[in-house]
N, C-alpha and C positions, 0 to 999 in steps of 0.2 A: 502615434498618440496625438490627439488634437491639442492645440494650444490651451484650450479651456480646461481639458482634463489635466494637462501638465501643471497649469497654474493652481488648480484645486489641490493637486497632490502636494505641491510645494507649500501651500498655505496650511494643509493638514499637518505636514511635518513641522512647520514652524510653531504650531499650537501645542505640540507635545511638551508637557512639563517634565523636566528631569526628576527622577525619584529623589525624595528628601529622606535622609537617614539621620536618626538621633543616636548619640552615643553617651554612655556613662563612663567617665574617665577619672581614674585615680592617679595622683602623682605626689611625689615628694619634691617640694619646691626648692630645696636647698641648693642644687646646682644651677638653678635657672634665674634669669633676670625678671621673672614674673611670667604671667600667662601671655601677655601681648607680644607680638612680633616686634623685635628691635633690631636695628642695623648693627649695633655695636656689640651685642651679646646674644647668647642662645636663650630662647624662650620655649615654654611648653607648647605654645601654638605652633612654632616652627617645626619642632620634632614630630608633632602629631600630623601636621599637614604633609610633611615629607614621607612619613610612613603610609598615610592614606594614599598618596600619589603612587607609591610603589604597588599597592594592591589594585587601585583603580586604573593604573596605566595612563593617568592624565592628571593635570594639576587640580588640586582640591583646596578650597577655602572654607574654613570652619568658623562658626559663630557660637560664642559661649554664653552661658547664663550669667556669668559675672567674672570680670577680670580680677585676678589676684596679683598682689605685689610680689616682688622678689622674696623668696624664702617662705611664702605661705603655701600650705599643703592643701590637698583636696582628697576627701574620701569618695565624693561623687560630684564632680563637675559635669554639667550636661552641655553638650554641643550638638549642632546640626550642620549638615552640609548637603549640597546637591551634586549629583553625578549622573552621567549617562551610562556609567559602567554597571552592568547587571552582575551582582555578586550575591552569594548566600550570606545570611547573617553571620555564619561562622567565619567567613573571610574577613568581615569587618571587625572581628574580635581577635581570634587566634592568628589570622593572617597579618593583621596590622601590628599586633603585639610582637610578632617575629621581627619587625623592622624598628621597634621602639627601644630606646635605652631602658635599663632596668628600673629607673625611677619613675617611669610613666607606663600606664597600662590601661587598655580599654576593657571595661568590665562587662558591658552589654551593648548590643546594637539593635535598633528597631526601625523599620520603615514608619514614617509618620505622614500625616496629611500635609498638603502644601501650605496650609494655614498655620502650621506649627512654627514657632520661633523660640529658640532656646532662651533668649532674654525676655522678649515681650510677652510670651505666653505664660511665664512663671507667675505664680500667685503668692509664693513665700520662699524665703531662703533661710537656711539654718547654719549657724557656725558654732564652733567649739574652740575654746582657748584653754590650753593646758599649762598649769603652773606647778613646778616641782619644788616642794619645800623640804629641804634637808641641809645639814651643815656642809656636806661635801658635794661637789658637782658630780654629775652622772656621765659616764661614757655612753651608755645605751640610749639615753634621752637627749644626747647632744644634738642641737639644732632641730629637735622634735618637740621640745617643751621649754618654756621659760623657767630658768632656775633662779631661785632666791634662797640665800642662807638665812634670811631674816624671818622671824616669826610673823605670821599673819593672823589677825583676829577676824574670824569669818562672820561672826554675828553682825558687827556694824557694816560689813560688806554686803550682806544680805539685806539689811535694812536700807542701805543706800540704793541697791539694785531695785528694790520694790518701788521706790519713788520714780523710777524711770519708765515703768511699764505704762503702755497706753500710746495715744497719738499726741506727739509733741513736736515742737520746733527744736531740732537737734543741732542748731548752729554751733553750740559750744563743743560739740563732739565730732565736727567734720574738719577735714584738713583745709588749710587756707587755700589750697589749690583746687578744691572740690569744684567741679563744673555743674553740678546739679542745680537746676533752676529753683527748686523748692527744697528747703531743709526739713520739711515735715515728713515724718515717718511714723508708722504704727509698730511699736515694739510689743510683740505678743508675749514674750517671756524672757526673763534674764535670771537664770538659776545657777546656784553654786552648790556643788556636792563634793564631799571629801572621799577620796579613794586611796587610803594609805597616805603616802607622801604627796600624792597628786591632789591638787585643787582644780576641779573641772568646772569651767564656766560654759554653759550652754545658752545660746541666744538665738531668737527667731523673730523675723519681722517681715513686713510686706516688701521691704527694700532697705538697702543700707547706703549711707553716704561714704565718701572716700575716707578711709581710715576710721570709720565710725566705731567698729568693734574694738580695735586696738586702743582707741581713745577712751572708750568706756572702761576697758580693762585697766588702763593707766590710772584713771580716777579711782577705781575700786582698790587698786594696789596701794595707793597713797592713804586711803581710808583704813585698809587692813593693817598697814604699818603704824597707824596711830598718828600719822602726820597731819591728817585732816579729820574733822568730825563726820559722822554718818550723813548729816544733813547737807554736806557740801555738794553732793551730786545734784540734789534738788535746787540748790542755790545756783549752780552752774547752768542748769537747764533754764532757769528763769533769766539769767544774765544774757544768754544768746550771744556769747562772745568767746571765741576759741582762745583768745589771748590769756584767759584766766584758768584754763582747764588742765594745765599740767602736761605731763609727759605721755607720749604715745608708746604703748607697750611694743616690744620687739615682734617682728613678723613671724619668727620661727615657731611660736607657740600656737599659731592660728591655723585652723582647719575649716575648709568649706565642707560641711557634712552632707547636706542634701538640698535639693531644689524641688519645690512642689509645683505640680501642674494639674489642670483639670483632669478628672478621671477619663474623660472622653478620648484623650490622646493615648491612653493605654500604655504608659511608660512604667517600667519596673522601678523598684527602689532597692539598690544594693547596700544602702547605708546601714540597715539594721541587721548586720551580720557580726561574726566574731571579730573581724577587723575593727569595726566601729566600737564594739564593746571593749576591746583592748585599749582603745583611746578614750576611755572615760564612760563607757556604757552606751546602750542604745535607747535609753529613755530620754527623749528630747524634751519632754514636758510640753509638747505642742498639741493643742486641743482642736485644731482644725485649720484649714487654709484661710489665709487672709485674702485681700484683694489688692492687686497691683494695678492701679488705674493710670499709670504713666503712659503718655503717648510716645511715639518713636523719637520725637525731637525734644521731649521735655527734660528727661534726666539721663545723661550718659551712664552706663553701668559703672557702679562704684568699684574702685580698687581697694580691697580691704587689707 
């Protein structure tokens, strides 16, 4: 073979782009230090990458739609990874699940275009927070819902939530350690529904700040207990100061329900099934995708 042909062959090989795969991942966050890999404790990212490596027979690094804190759960986290391993979609679900702990499961796998990114291609994110209202604690809902024995008045909570809808500066509802360059987000909906002893809070936006959902819930809980008036939420929004905004709700009541992408990527949605319904229903109250115009360096993915 001539040197020219050999060089052309090497150049051709170097231009091959490894297949990119997207996964829908469900997990119970209780045993983990959160999504992101940590040296001192076990994370969801670590167990997923280790399971993928077993199937791919090579190291795999995944990128997620949004990092979740310790104790936060996911009905459908979306991740993507690149690999030179050629496997059927079944291998990326059933095969990977065979190597995962019981608290983590891959729900679906799809090949995606090289331009797809689990975080930057997302146009909206949806979360759910579960509040269990009853005199005695629950064994079955332990670490899966926030329990309160105190009565909550839902009407003022709904009134307060309505004042937060729209595009606002959510500085009062972000963690002090939040790294996002801009505190402005568009809250598409913030709904509360009662399902027996459960009070279900559904929220969707183009993006979220660090601890934003849990801080919103903390404010609404204070209003529901009668500790603050309904207009306190709007007052906090105008103050743009986290120091006045009260307590962050516990992590274990929070679920990442769904991440939306442009239809062109052809991703399924496993969120609207019986499992999602059991956690407060599948009606998210979302009337269409928003637009996430963040650049790669503008806002790090929030940890909710």
